[in-house]
C-alpha positions as a Markdown table, in Angstrom:
| # | Residue | x | y | z |
|---|---|---|---|---|
| 1 | Unk | 20.9 | 34.6 | 74.7 |
| 2 | Unk | 19.2 | 31.5 | 73.4 |
| 3 | Unk | 18.0 | 28.9 | 76.0 |
| 4 | Unk | 20.2 | 26.0 | 75.0 |
| 5 | Unk | 18.4 | 23.6 | 77.4 |
| 6 | Unk | 15.7 | 23.5 | 74.7 |
| 7 | Unk | 16.0 | 22.3 | 71.1 |
| 8 | Unk | 14.6 | 25.6 | 69.8 |
| 9 | Unk | 18.0 | 27.1 | 69.6 |
| 10 | Unk | 19.1 | 24.7 | 66.9 |
| 11 | Unk | 19.1 | 25.7 | 63.2 |
| 12 | Unk | 15.4 | 25.0 | 62.6 |
| 13 | Unk | 14.3 | 28.6 | 62.3 |
| 14 | Unk | 14.2 | 28.8 | 58.6 |
| 15 | Unk | 10.9 | 28.9 | 56.7 |
| 16 | Unk | 9.5 | 25.3 | 56.8 |
| 17 | Unk | 11.8 | 24.7 | 59.8 |
| 18 | Unk | 14.6 | 23.5 | 57.5 |
| 19 | Unk | 18.3 | 24.4 | 57.9 |
| 20 | Unk | 20.3 | 25.5 | 54.9 |
| 21 | Unk | 21.7 | 22.7 | 52.8 |
| 22 | Unk | 25.2 | 21.8 | 54.0 |
| 23 | Unk | 26.6 | 22.7 | 50.6 |
| 24 | Unk | 27.7 | 26.0 | 52.3 |
| 25 | Unk | 30.5 | 23.9 | 53.8 |
| 26 | Unk | 33.9 | 23.5 | 51.9 |
| 27 | Unk | 34.4 | 20.7 | 49.4 |
| 28 | Unk | 36.4 | 17.8 | 50.8 |
| 29 | Unk | 39.9 | 17.8 | 49.5 |
| 30 | Unk | 41.3 | 14.8 | 51.4 |
| 31 | Unk | 39.6 | 11.5 | 52.2 |
| 32 | Unk | 35.9 | 11.0 | 51.8 |
| 33 | Unk | 32.8 | 12.6 | 53.5 |
| 34 | Unk | 29.1 | 12.2 | 52.7 |
| 35 | Unk | 28.5 | 14.3 | 49.6 |
| 36 | Unk | 32.2 | 15.3 | 49.7 |
| 37 | Unk | 31.5 | 18.4 | 51.9 |
| 38 | Unk | 32.6 | 19.1 | 55.5 |
| 39 | Unk | 34.1 | 21.4 | 58.0 |
| 40 | Unk | 37.5 | 19.6 | 57.9 |
| 41 | Unk | 38.3 | 19.4 | 54.2 |
| 42 | Unk | 42.0 | 18.3 | 54.6 |
| 43 | Unk | 41.3 | 15.7 | 57.3 |
| 44 | Unk | 41.2 | 12.0 | 56.7 |
| 45 | Unk | 40.9 | 9.7 | 59.7 |
| 46 | Unk | 42.3 | 6.8 | 57.6 |
| 47 | Unk | 45.7 | 8.5 | 57.8 |
| 48 | Unk | 45.8 | 7.4 | 61.4 |
| 49 | Unk | 45.1 | 3.7 | 60.9 |
| 50 | Unk | 48.7 | 2.8 | 61.8 |
| 51 | Unk | 47.9 | 3.9 | 65.4 |
| 52 | Unk | 45.0 | 1.4 | 65.8 |
| 53 | Unk | 45.5 | -2.1 | 66.9 |
| 54 | Unk | 44.9 | -4.9 | 64.4 |
| 55 | Unk | 41.5 | -5.9 | 65.6 |
| 56 | Unk | 40.2 | -2.3 | 65.6 |
| 57 | Unk | 41.7 | -1.7 | 62.1 |
| 58 | Unk | 40.0 | -4.8 | 60.7 |
| 59 | Unk | 36.6 | -3.8 | 62.2 |
| 60 | Unk | 36.7 | -0.2 | 61.0 |
| 61 | Unk | 38.1 | -0.9 | 57.5 |
| 62 | Unk | 35.4 | -3.6 | 57.0 |
| 63 | Unk | 32.9 | -0.7 | 57.1 |
| 64 | Unk | 34.4 | 0.7 | 53.9 |
| 65 | Unk | 33.7 | -2.5 | 51.9 |
| 66 | Unk | 31.0 | -2.4 | 49.2 |
| 67 | Unk | 27.8 | -3.6 | 50.8 |
| 68 | Unk | 26.0 | -6.6 | 49.4 |
| 69 | Unk | 22.3 | -6.9 | 48.7 |
| 70 | Unk | 19.8 | -6.5 | 51.5 |
| 71 | Unk | 19.0 | -9.7 | 53.4 |
| 72 | Unk | 16.3 | -8.6 | 55.9 |
| 73 | Unk | 14.1 | -6.2 | 54.0 |
| 74 | Unk | 12.2 | -7.3 | 50.8 |
| 75 | Unk | 12.3 | -5.7 | 47.4 |
| 76 | Unk | 9.0 | -3.9 | 48.2 |
| 77 | Unk | 10.4 | -2.4 | 51.4 |
| 78 | Unk | 13.8 | -1.4 | 50.1 |
| 79 | Unk | 12.9 | 1.8 | 48.3 |
| 80 | Unk | 11.1 | 3.2 | 51.4 |
| 81 | Unk | 14.0 | 2.1 | 53.7 |
| 82 | Unk | 16.5 | 4.0 | 51.5 |
| 83 | Unk | 14.3 | 7.1 | 51.1 |
| 84 | Unk | 13.8 | 7.2 | 54.9 |
| 85 | Unk | 17.5 | 6.9 | 55.7 |
| 86 | Unk | 18.4 | 9.5 | 53.1 |
| 87 | Unk | 15.9 | 12.1 | 54.2 |
| 88 | Unk | 16.5 | 11.8 | 57.9 |
| 89 | Unk | 20.3 | 12.0 | 57.4 |
| 90 | Unk | 20.1 | 14.6 | 54.6 |
| 91 | Unk | 22.1 | 12.4 | 52.2 |
| 92 | Unk | 20.8 | 13.6 | 48.9 |
| 93 | Unk | 23.9 | 13.0 | 46.8 |
| 94 | Unk | 26.8 | 10.6 | 46.4 |
| 95 | Unk | 28.9 | 9.5 | 48.1 |
| 96 | Unk | 26.5 | 8.2 | 50.7 |
| 97 | Unk | 27.2 | 6.2 | 53.8 |
| 98 | Unk | 25.3 | 2.9 | 53.2 |
| 99 | Unk | 23.1 | 3.3 | 56.2 |
| 100 | Unk | 20.3 | 1.2 | 54.8 |
| 101 | Unk | 22.6 | -1.7 | 54.3 |
| 102 | Unk | 24.0 | -1.3 | 57.9 |
| 103 | Unk | 20.5 | -1.3 | 59.4 |
| 104 | Unk | 19.5 | -4.3 | 57.2 |
| 105 | Unk | 22.6 | -6.3 | 58.2 |
| 106 | Unk | 22.0 | -5.6 | 61.9 |
| 107 | Unk | 18.4 | -6.8 | 61.7 |
| 108 | Unk | 19.2 | -9.8 | 59.5 |
| 109 | Unk | 21.8 | -11.0 | 62.0 |
| 110 | Unk | 19.7 | -10.3 | 65.0 |
| 111 | Unk | 22.3 | -7.9 | 66.5 |
| 112 | Unk | 19.7 | -5.9 | 68.5 |
| 113 | Unk | 20.4 | -3.5 | 71.3 |
| 114 | Unk | 19.7 | -5.9 | 74.2 |
| 115 | Unk | 16.5 | -4.2 | 75.4 |
| 116 | Unk | 13.0 | -3.4 | 74.2 |
| 117 | Unk | 10.3 | -1.0 | 75.2 |
| 118 | Unk | 7.6 | -2.8 | 77.1 |
| 119 | Unk | 4.9 | -1.3 | 74.9 |
| 120 | Unk | 6.7 | -2.0 | 71.6 |
| 121 | Unk | 7.1 | -5.1 | 69.4 |
| 122 | Unk | 10.5 | -6.6 | 68.5 |
| 123 | Unk | 12.7 | -4.0 | 66.7 |
| 124 | Unk | 12.6 | -6.0 | 63.5 |
| 125 | Unk | 8.8 | -5.9 | 63.5 |
| 126 | Unk | 8.9 | -2.2 | 64.4 |
| 127 | Unk | 11.0 | -1.4 | 61.3 |
| 128 | Unk | 8.6 | -3.3 | 59.0 |
| 129 | Unk | 5.6 | -1.5 | 60.5 |
| 130 | Unk | 7.2 | 1.9 | 60.2 |
| 131 | Unk | 8.1 | 1.4 | 56.5 |
| 132 | Unk | 4.6 | 0.1 | 55.8 |
| 133 | Unk | 3.1 | 3.0 | 57.8 |
| 134 | Unk | 5.2 | 5.6 | 55.8 |
| 135 | Unk | 3.8 | 4.2 | 52.6 |
| 136 | Unk | 0.3 | 4.2 | 53.9 |
| 137 | Unk | 0.5 | 7.8 | 55.1 |
| 138 | Unk | 2.0 | 8.9 | 51.8 |
| 139 | Unk | -0.9 | 7.4 | 49.9 |
| 140 | Unk | -3.6 | 8.6 | 52.3 |
| 141 | Unk | -2.4 | 12.1 | 53.0 |
| 142 | Unk | -0.7 | 13.0 | 49.7 |
| 143 | Unk | -2.0 | 10.6 | 47.1 |
| 144 | Unk | 1.4 | 9.2 | 46.1 |
| 145 | Unk | 2.1 | 5.6 | 45.4 |
| 146 | Unk | 4.7 | 5.3 | 48.2 |
| 147 | Unk | 6.9 | 7.3 | 50.5 |
| 148 | Unk | 9.9 | 6.7 | 48.2 |
| 149 | Unk | 8.0 | 8.1 | 45.2 |
| 150 | Unk | 6.8 | 11.2 | 47.1 |
| 151 | Unk | 8.3 | 14.7 | 46.6 |
| 152 | Unk | 11.1 | 15.6 | 49.0 |
| 153 | Unk | 8.8 | 18.2 | 50.7 |
| 154 | Unk | 6.2 | 15.5 | 51.3 |
| 155 | Unk | 8.8 | 13.1 | 52.7 |
| 156 | Unk | 10.0 | 15.9 | 55.0 |
| 157 | Unk | 6.5 | 16.6 | 56.2 |
| 158 | Unk | 5.8 | 12.9 | 56.9 |
| 159 | Unk | 9.1 | 12.5 | 58.7 |
| 160 | Unk | 8.3 | 15.6 | 60.8 |
| 161 | Unk | 4.9 | 14.1 | 61.7 |
| 162 | Unk | 6.5 | 10.8 | 62.5 |
| 163 | Unk | 9.1 | 12.5 | 64.8 |
| 164 | Unk | 6.3 | 14.2 | 66.7 |
| 165 | Unk | 4.2 | 11.0 | 67.1 |
| 166 | Unk | 1.4 | 12.4 | 65.0 |
| 167 | Unk | 0.9 | 9.6 | 62.4 |
| 168 | Unk | -2.1 | 7.4 | 63.1 |
| 169 | Unk | -4.1 | 4.6 | 61.7 |
| 170 | Unk | -3.3 | 1.4 | 59.8 |
| 171 | Unk | 0.2 | 0.1 | 60.7 |
| 172 | Unk | 0.8 | 3.0 | 63.1 |
| 173 | Unk | -2.0 | 1.8 | 65.3 |
| 174 | Unk | 0.2 | -1.2 | 66.2 |
| 175 | Unk | 3.0 | 1.0 | 67.5 |
| 176 | Unk | 3.7 | 3.6 | 70.0 |
| 177 | Unk | 4.7 | 6.1 | 67.3 |
| 178 | Unk | 7.1 | 8.2 | 69.4 |
| 179 | Unk | 8.9 | 5.0 | 70.6 |
| 180 | Unk | 9.1 | 3.8 | 67.0 |
| 181 | Unk | 10.8 | 7.0 | 66.0 |
| 182 | Unk | 13.4 | 6.5 | 68.8 |
| 183 | Unk | 14.0 | 2.9 | 67.7 |
| 184 | Unk | 14.6 | 3.8 | 64.1 |
| 185 | Unk | 16.7 | 6.9 | 64.7 |
| 186 | Unk | 18.8 | 5.2 | 67.3 |
| 187 | Unk | 19.8 | 2.5 | 64.7 |
| 188 | Unk | 20.1 | 4.9 | 61.8 |
| 189 | Unk | 22.3 | 7.4 | 63.6 |
| 190 | Unk | 24.4 | 4.6 | 65.1 |
| 191 | Unk | 25.0 | 3.2 | 61.6 |
| 192 | Unk | 25.9 | 6.7 | 60.2 |
| 193 | Unk | 28.4 | 7.7 | 62.9 |
| 194 | Unk | 30.1 | 4.3 | 62.9 |
| 195 | Unk | 31.5 | 5.0 | 59.5 |
| 196 | Unk | 34.9 | 6.7 | 58.8 |
| 197 | Unk | 33.3 | 9.1 | 56.3 |
| 198 | Unk | 31.2 | 10.5 | 59.0 |
| 199 | Unk | 34.3 | 10.8 | 61.2 |
| 200 | Unk | 35.9 | 12.9 | 58.5 |
| 201 | Unk | 32.9 | 15.1 | 58.3 |
| 202 | Unk | 33.0 | 16.0 | 62.0 |
| 203 | Unk | 36.8 | 15.9 | 62.5 |
| 204 | Unk | 36.7 | 12.9 | 64.8 |
| 205 | Unk | 40.2 | 11.3 | 65.2 |
| 206 | Unk | 38.9 | 7.7 | 65.3 |
| 207 | Unk | 39.6 | 5.0 | 67.9 |
| 208 | Unk | 41.9 | 6.1 | 70.7 |
| 209 | Unk | 43.1 | 2.6 | 71.6 |
| 210 | Unk | 46.0 | 2.0 | 72.0 |
| 211 | Unk | 47.1 | 5.6 | 71.1 |
| 212 | Unk | 45.2 | 7.2 | 74.0 |
| 213 | Unk | 44.7 | 10.9 | 74.6 |
| 214 | Unk | 47.3 | 13.6 | 75.6 |
| 215 | Unk | 45.1 | 16.7 | 76.1 |
| 216 | Unk | 43.4 | 16.0 | 79.4 |
| 217 | Unk | 43.6 | 19.4 | 81.0 |
| 218 | Unk | 40.8 | 21.1 | 79.1 |
| 219 | Unk | 40.9 | 23.9 | 76.5 |
| 220 | Unk | 42.8 | 26.9 | 78.0 |
| 221 | Unk | 44.3 | 28.2 | 74.8 |
| 222 | Unk | 43.9 | 28.2 | 71.0 |
| 223 | Unk | 45.1 | 24.6 | 70.6 |
| 224 | Unk | 45.3 | 23.3 | 74.2 |
| 225 | Unk | 42.3 | 21.0 | 73.8 |
| 226 | Unk | 43.3 | 19.7 | 70.3 |
| 227 | Unk | 45.2 | 16.4 | 70.0 |
| 228 | Unk | 48.2 | 16.3 | 67.6 |
| 229 | Unk | 46.2 | 14.2 | 65.2 |
| 230 | Unk | 43.2 | 16.6 | 65.2 |
| 231 | Unk | 42.9 | 19.6 | 62.8 |
| 232 | Unk | 41.3 | 22.9 | 63.0 |
| 233 | Unk | 38.1 | 23.4 | 61.1 |
| 234 | Unk | 38.4 | 25.3 | 57.8 |
| 235 | Unk | 35.3 | 27.4 | 58.5 |
| 236 | Unk | 34.1 | 28.8 | 61.8 |
| 237 | Unk | 30.5 | 29.7 | 60.7 |
| 238 | Unk | 27.9 | 29.1 | 63.4 |
| 239 | Unk | 25.0 | 27.2 | 61.7 |
| 240 | Unk | 22.5 | 28.9 | 64.0 |
| 241 | Unk | 23.7 | 32.4 | 63.1 |
| 242 | Unk | 23.9 | 31.4 | 59.4 |
| 243 | Unk | 20.2 | 30.5 | 59.4 |
| 244 | Unk | 19.3 | 33.8 | 61.1 |
| 245 | Unk | 21.3 | 35.7 | 58.5 |
| 246 | Unk | 19.5 | 33.9 | 55.7 |
| 247 | Unk | 16.1 | 34.8 | 57.2 |
| 248 | Unk | 16.9 | 38.5 | 57.6 |
């Protein structure tokens, strides 16, 4: 049995350490998900908005509004920001959750996380240095004009090196690179999973206030742990097993 205390059991066993594209999942039939695929094709969390209080409903529905232009990042930074957000979240087709806009808005409004690593600059400076560093590394390592203009395989290689703290020189020398990865991914993932489209993708039933939960006794049967507003996934494929089957 795989040792699940380590990340090695996750679906990163394919050649190049890449999992299969999520297009093996069903097409979404109800509501919207990123790229219109997901394990819960007939689930739409927006069907439950009448169970949310007015303040919650206003906050969540505002996330569906068309985002305006970026306010924090400049025109020279925007392509790299968008390319980075797309590659780390595997959003390679429409519809996309506007993560770049969410990150930009948070930084522009100064809505930071309330803490900062002692050996790191302000998160706003960290993001600017990371985007600059990705462009510099793309040019120096692969001879491309920028990270955004690089091939997907190059972008993946650079992101992998970034995640491992391996990028050095130029703008990276002003950062603890491993900490910078944590800062960027914390904000990127927070933005992605705050959006109702991501909730549809994972079958999340949305805010539980004031509705609350009924199933508090744990899963002891086929549907014992499922709330009335939750649905069963349309596919039960284990992504880890799927990767192993593709390799064999």
